[in-house]
C-alpha positions as CSV (number, residue, x, y, z in Angstrom):
1,X,-39.3,2.9,31.0
2,X,-39.5,0.4,28.1
3,X,-39.7,1.0,24.3
4,X,-40.1,-1.0,21.4
5,X,-40.6,0.4,17.8
6,X,-40.5,-0.6,14.1
7,X,-38.5,2.0,12.2
8,X,-38.6,2.3,8.4
9,X,-35.8,3.9,7.0
10,X,-35.6,6.0,3.7
11,X,-33.5,8.4,1.7
12,X,-34.5,10.9,-1.0
13,X,-38.1,10.2,-0.5
14,X,-37.7,6.4,-0.9
15,X,-38.0,3.7,1.9
16,X,-35.6,0.9,1.6
17,X,-35.0,-0.8,4.9
18,X,-36.5,-1.6,8.2
19,X,-35.5,-2.1,11.9
20,X,-37.7,-4.0,14.2
21,X,-36.4,-3.2,17.5
22,X,-37.8,-5.4,20.4
23,X,-39.0,-4.0,23.7
24,X,-36.0,-3.0,25.8
25,X,-35.1,-0.6,28.7
26,X,-34.8,3.3,27.8
27,X,-34.0,6.4,29.9
28,X,-35.7,9.8,29.5
29,X,-34.1,13.3,29.6
30,X,-37.2,15.2,30.7
31,X,-35.8,18.6,30.4
32,X,-34.4,17.9,26.9
33,X,-37.5,15.6,26.2
34,X,-35.1,12.9,24.6
35,X,-35.4,9.2,25.0
36,X,-32.1,7.5,24.9
37,X,-32.1,3.7,24.0
38,X,-29.6,1.0,23.0
39,X,-29.9,-2.2,21.0
40,X,-27.6,-4.6,19.2
41,X,-28.0,-7.6,16.8
42,X,-31.0,-6.1,15.1
43,X,-31.0,-6.8,11.3
44,X,-31.1,-3.9,9.1
45,X,-33.5,-5.6,6.8
46,X,-33.7,-4.3,3.4
47,X,-37.4,-4.2,1.9
48,X,-38.4,-6.3,-1.1
49,X,-37.3,-4.6,-4.5
50,X,-35.4,-2.1,-2.7
51,X,-31.8,-3.4,-3.2
52,X,-30.6,-0.5,-5.6
53,X,-32.0,2.2,-3.3
54,X,-30.0,0.4,-0.3
55,X,-26.8,0.1,-2.5
56,X,-27.1,3.8,-3.4
57,X,-27.2,4.7,0.3
58,X,-24.5,2.8,1.3
59,X,-22.4,4.5,-1.5
60,X,-23.5,7.8,-0.3
61,X,-22.4,6.9,3.2
62,X,-19.1,5.6,2.1
63,X,-18.0,8.6,0.0
64,X,-19.8,11.6,1.4
65,X,-19.3,13.8,4.4
66,X,-22.8,13.3,5.4
67,X,-25.8,10.9,4.5
68,X,-29.4,12.1,4.7
69,X,-32.1,9.8,5.8
70,X,-35.9,9.6,7.0
71,X,-37.0,7.5,9.9
72,X,-40.8,6.7,10.4
73,X,-42.9,4.1,11.9
74,X,-44.7,3.7,15.3
75,X,-43.5,2.9,18.7
76,X,-45.0,1.2,22.0
77,X,-43.9,2.0,25.4
78,X,-44.3,1.2,29.1
79,X,-44.3,4.8,30.7
80,X,-43.6,4.6,34.5
81,X,-45.5,7.7,35.7
82,X,-46.7,9.1,39.2
83,X,-50.0,7.4,38.4
84,X,-48.6,4.1,37.6
85,X,-47.5,2.0,34.7
86,X,-49.0,3.3,31.4
87,X,-48.8,1.1,28.2
88,X,-49.0,3.5,25.1
89,X,-49.5,2.0,21.8
90,X,-48.9,2.9,18.1
91,X,-46.9,6.3,18.7
92,X,-46.3,7.4,15.2
93,X,-43.1,9.3,14.3
94,X,-41.5,10.7,11.2
95,X,-38.2,12.6,11.4
96,X,-35.3,13.5,9.4
97,X,-31.6,12.9,10.3
98,X,-28.3,12.4,9.1
99,X,-25.4,10.2,9.8
100,X,-21.2,11.0,9.3
101,X,-19.8,9.2,6.2
102,X,-16.6,7.8,5.5
103,X,-15.7,10.4,3.0
104,X,-14.2,7.8,0.7
105,X,-11.2,7.3,3.6
106,X,-9.5,10.3,2.1
107,X,-9.7,12.9,4.7
108,X,-6.1,11.9,6.0
109,X,-3.6,10.3,3.8
110,X,-3.1,6.7,3.9
111,X,0.5,5.9,5.3
112,X,2.2,2.7,4.1
113,X,4.8,1.2,6.5
114,X,6.6,-2.1,7.3
115,X,6.8,-3.1,3.6
116,X,8.2,-6.4,2.8
117,X,9.0,-8.3,-0.4
118,X,7.7,-11.7,1.0
119,X,7.5,-14.1,-1.8
120,X,8.0,-14.7,-5.6
121,X,5.3,-16.6,-7.3
122,X,5.4,-17.7,-11.1
123,X,3.0,-15.0,-12.0
124,X,3.2,-12.2,-9.0
125,X,5.2,-10.9,-6.4
126,X,4.0,-11.1,-3.0
127,X,4.7,-7.7,-1.0
128,X,3.4,-7.5,2.5
129,X,2.8,-4.0,4.0
130,X,0.8,-2.3,6.6
131,X,-1.4,1.1,5.9
132,X,-3.2,3.5,8.1
133,X,-6.8,4.3,7.0
134,X,-8.7,7.1,8.8
135,X,-12.5,6.6,9.1
136,X,-14.0,10.0,9.9
137,X,-17.4,8.7,10.9
138,X,-18.6,6.5,13.7
139,X,-19.7,3.8,11.4
140,X,-18.0,0.4,11.6
141,X,-18.1,-1.2,8.0
142,X,-17.3,-4.7,7.6
143,X,-16.5,-5.4,3.8
144,X,-15.2,-9.0,3.9
145,X,-12.3,-9.7,1.4
146,X,-11.4,-6.8,-0.6
147,X,-9.3,-6.6,-3.9
148,X,-8.3,-3.0,-5.1
149,X,-6.5,-2.1,-8.2
150,X,-2.9,-0.7,-7.5
151,X,-2.0,2.0,-10.0
152,X,1.4,3.8,-10.5
153,X,1.8,6.4,-13.3
154,X,-1.9,5.6,-14.3
155,X,-1.1,2.0,-15.1
156,X,-2.5,-1.1,-13.3
157,X,0.6,-2.8,-11.9
158,X,-1.1,-5.2,-9.4
159,X,-3.6,-5.6,-6.6
160,X,-3.8,-4.4,-3.0
161,X,-5.8,-7.2,-1.1
162,X,-7.2,-6.7,2.5
163,X,-8.4,-9.8,4.0
164,X,-11.8,-9.7,6.2
165,X,-11.5,-5.9,6.4
166,X,-13.5,-4.2,9.2
167,X,-13.1,-0.4,8.9
168,X,-13.6,1.0,12.5
169,X,-13.9,4.5,13.5
170,X,-11.0,6.8,13.7
171,X,-7.4,5.9,12.5
172,X,-6.1,2.3,12.2
173,X,-3.5,0.1,10.8
174,X,-4.6,-2.5,8.2
175,X,-2.5,-5.5,6.7
176,X,-2.3,-5.2,2.7
177,X,-1.0,-7.9,0.6
178,X,0.3,-6.4,-2.7
179,X,0.2,-8.6,-5.6
180,X,2.8,-7.0,-7.9
181,X,2.1,-8.4,-11.3
182,X,2.2,-5.6,-14.1
183,X,1.4,-6.7,-17.5
184,X,1.6,-5.5,-21.1
185,X,2.0,-1.7,-21.4
186,X,2.2,-1.6,-17.7
187,X,5.6,-3.5,-17.4
188,X,7.5,-0.1,-17.6
189,X,5.7,1.7,-15.0
190,X,5.8,-1.2,-12.6
191,X,9.8,-1.4,-13.2
192,X,10.1,2.1,-12.6
193,X,8.3,1.8,-9.1
194,X,10.4,-1.2,-8.1
195,X,13.7,1.0,-9.3
196,X,12.4,3.7,-7.1
197,X,12.0,1.6,-4.2
198,X,15.5,0.1,-4.4
199,X,17.1,3.7,-5.2
200,X,15.7,5.4,-2.3
201,X,12.8,7.4,-4.1
202,X,9.2,7.5,-2.8
203,X,6.5,6.4,-5.3
204,X,3.0,8.0,-5.4
205,X,0.6,5.3,-6.2
206,X,-3.2,5.0,-6.3
207,X,-5.5,2.4,-4.6
208,X,-8.8,2.3,-6.9
209,X,-12.0,0.4,-6.1
210,X,-14.4,-1.4,-8.5
211,X,-17.5,-3.3,-8.4
212,X,-15.4,-6.3,-8.4
213,X,-13.5,-5.5,-5.4
214,X,-15.7,-7.4,-3.0
215,X,-18.1,-10.3,-3.1
216,X,-20.9,-8.3,-1.1
217,X,-23.1,-7.3,-3.6
218,X,-24.6,-4.4,-1.5
219,X,-21.3,-3.0,-1.1
220,X,-20.0,-3.3,-4.8
221,X,-21.4,0.2,-5.8
222,X,-19.7,1.8,-2.6
223,X,-16.4,0.0,-3.2
224,X,-16.3,1.4,-7.0
225,X,-16.1,5.1,-5.8
226,X,-13.2,4.1,-3.3
227,X,-9.9,6.0,-4.7
228,X,-7.2,6.5,-2.3
229,X,-4.7,9.1,-3.9
230,X,-1.8,9.5,-3.2
231,X,-0.7,6.3,-1.3
232,X,3.0,6.9,-1.0
233,X,5.3,3.6,-1.0
234,X,8.2,4.4,1.0
235,X,11.7,3.8,-0.3
236,X,14.1,1.1,1.0
237,X,16.7,3.4,2.0
238,X,19.4,0.6,2.2
239,X,21.9,-0.7,-0.5
240,X,21.3,-4.4,-1.3
241,X,25.1,-4.2,-2.7
242,X,26.7,-3.2,0.7
243,X,30.6,-3.4,-0.6
244,X,32.5,-4.8,-3.6
245,X,36.1,-5.6,-4.4
246,X,38.5,-5.9,-7.4
247,X,41.6,-7.8,-7.8
248,X,43.8,-7.4,-10.6
249,X,45.8,-10.5,-11.9
250,X,49.4,-10.2,-13.2
251,X,48.2,-10.6,-17.0
252,X,45.7,-7.7,-16.8
253,X,47.7,-5.9,-19.5
254,X,47.2,-8.8,-22.0
255,X,43.6,-9.9,-20.9
256,X,42.0,-6.8,-19.7
257,X,40.1,-9.1,-17.3
258,X,40.3,-8.4,-13.6
259,X,38.1,-10.3,-10.9
260,X,35.2,-8.7,-8.7
261,X,33.0,-9.6,-5.9
262,X,30.3,-8.0,-3.6
263,X,28.3,-8.4,-0.7
264,X,24.7,-8.9,-1.1
265,X,22.5,-8.0,1.9
266,X,19.2,-9.2,1.6
267,X,16.5,-7.2,3.9
268,X,13.5,-9.0,2.6
269,X,11.7,-12.3,3.8
270,X,11.6,-13.3,0.1
271,X,14.9,-15.0,-1.0
272,X,17.2,-13.4,-4.0
273,X,18.4,-15.3,-7.1
274,X,20.6,-13.2,-9.5
275,X,20.7,-15.4,-12.8
276,X,22.4,-12.4,-14.6
277,X,24.7,-9.7,-13.7
278,X,25.5,-6.5,-15.5
279,X,27.1,-3.5,-13.9
280,X,29.3,-0.5,-14.7
281,X,31.8,0.8,-12.4
282,X,32.8,4.9,-12.4
283,X,34.9,7.1,-10.6
284,X,33.5,10.4,-11.2
285,X,33.3,10.8,-14.7
286,X,35.8,8.2,-15.8
287,X,34.3,4.7,-16.6
288,X,36.6,2.1,-15.0
289,X,34.9,-1.1,-16.7
290,X,32.0,-3.2,-16.4
291,X,30.7,-6.8,-15.8
292,X,29.2,-7.6,-18.8
293,X,26.0,-9.7,-18.9
294,X,27.6,-12.5,-16.8
295,X,25.1,-15.7,-17.2
296,X,24.5,-17.3,-13.7
297,X,21.4,-19.0,-14.8
298,X,22.9,-22.6,-14.2
299,X,24.2,-21.5,-10.8
300,X,22.4,-18.3,-9.3
301,X,24.0,-16.2,-6.9
302,X,21.6,-16.9,-3.9
303,X,20.7,-15.0,-0.8
304,X,18.2,-16.4,1.7
305,X,15.7,-13.8,3.3
306,X,17.4,-11.4,5.8
307,X,21.0,-12.8,5.1
308,X,24.1,-11.3,3.9
309,X,26.3,-13.3,1.4
310,X,29.7,-12.9,-0.5
311,X,29.4,-13.4,-4.1
312,X,31.8,-15.7,-6.1
313,X,34.3,-14.0,-8.3
314,X,32.9,-12.3,-11.7
315,X,35.0,-11.2,-14.6
316,X,35.5,-7.6,-14.9
317,X,36.3,-5.9,-18.2
318,X,38.7,-3.4,-17.0
319,X,39.1,0.0,-19.0
320,X,42.9,-0.4,-20.2
321,X,42.9,2.9,-21.9
322,X,46.1,4.7,-20.7
323,X,44.6,8.2,-20.5
324,X,42.0,6.8,-18.3
325,X,44.3,5.0,-16.0
326,X,46.5,8.0,-15.6
327,X,43.4,10.2,-14.5
328,X,42.4,7.7,-12.1
329,X,45.7,7.5,-10.4
330,X,45.9,11.5,-10.4
331,X,42.7,11.9,-9.1
332,X,42.9,9.0,-6.4
333,X,46.3,10.4,-5.5
334,X,45.0,13.8,-4.9
335,X,41.9,12.5,-3.0
336,X,44.0,10.3,-0.5
337,X,47.0,13.0,-0.4
338,X,49.6,10.6,-1.9
339,X,52.9,11.7,-3.4
340,X,53.4,10.0,-6.7
341,X,57.1,11.5,-7.0
342,X,58.1,11.5,-10.6
343,X,55.1,9.8,-12.0
344,X,53.3,12.9,-12.8
345,X,56.1,14.1,-15.1
346,X,56.1,10.7,-16.9
347,X,52.4,10.7,-17.2
348,X,52.7,14.1,-19.0
349,X,54.8,12.8,-21.4
350,X,52.2,9.9,-22.2
351,X,49.4,12.2,-22.3
352,X,51.3,14.8,-24.8
353,X,52.1,12.0,-27.1
C-alpha cells in the first residue's frame, strides 16, 4: 500500500502550517483500522501570515504537558486489494490529536557536574560545566546557540550559554559555558555564590530564558518561558590552601613580625594570581595574628592550572599580648598532653598581675 497526503495543522481553531508528504509505502492494521506510515525530511511549512500562531504553538509545546492540534487535508492512496490495485483520490480527513510537551524541561531537576573555572577574561570569568536536562516528550528540538540568564539571590550574575543546542527525548547531559560577570547591584550576590563554592556550600541558582536567548525567531517566545529552578551549583569541597607554616625569628619580641608561607593547590584549568593577601589566624577563640593586606601586585603569587605551589614568605603580625600567648601555650599543651612543669604556676603570677 502507498499513501500520499497534504496535512494542514492548526491549533485553537487557527491553521498555521502544512505538511506535504510525498507518496511512500505504508502498512495497515486491518483489525484496528489504522494506517502506519513514516516519512522524513518533510518541511513543517508555516502558512503565510501565521508566524505568530506557529510561535504560540511552539511555546505551548515547550512549556506544557500536552499540546493540542487539529489535522485536516486529503490523501491519495494505492490500495492492494483482492480485486487488484485501487487508486483512491482526495480522501478527506479532519482529526484532533495531541503531542507530549517539554513541560519547560522542569519535570526533573537540572543537575550540574564537572564544574571547572576555565579562564579569566577582562570582563568575565569563564566557567565550564555539564548539566543534565530531562525532556519528557518524544520531540527533538534544535534550538541553535542559546544564551540564558543566570540568577542567584534574584540577581543576574552572568550567562549560561549552550552552543548548537539539540534537546533530545529523555535525560541527557549538555555542555554549558557560564560567563560569570555580575555588575552593579549584583556584585554582592555574585561574590556570595563564589564564596559558597569555595567554602563547600551548595548554591541554588536559576536559569532564565528570554526572547533574546536564541536568534531563531520562531523559538524566541518559547525560550522566554523557560525557567529552570533550582539549578544547584555544587560546592568545591577542597581547600585551596592545603597547608601553612609559621616561623618565629629571634627578634619577634621587638618586631612582633613572624614569617608565614602556605601551599596553594589549584584544582582549576585557569591559573590563579594572588595580587593581595589578607588572612587572620585563630586558635579556638584566640586571635593569633594576621597577614595584613600584603601587596603582591608587582609580583603576584602564581599557580598554573592543576598545580600545587609553595608561596614565598609573607610578614605575619603576631599577637604579642602575654595573656593570649599564655592561653595558647596552656591550651596547646593540654590538647597534645604536654607537661609544662613549673610554667603554669609562673603563668598564674603573670595573669594575676
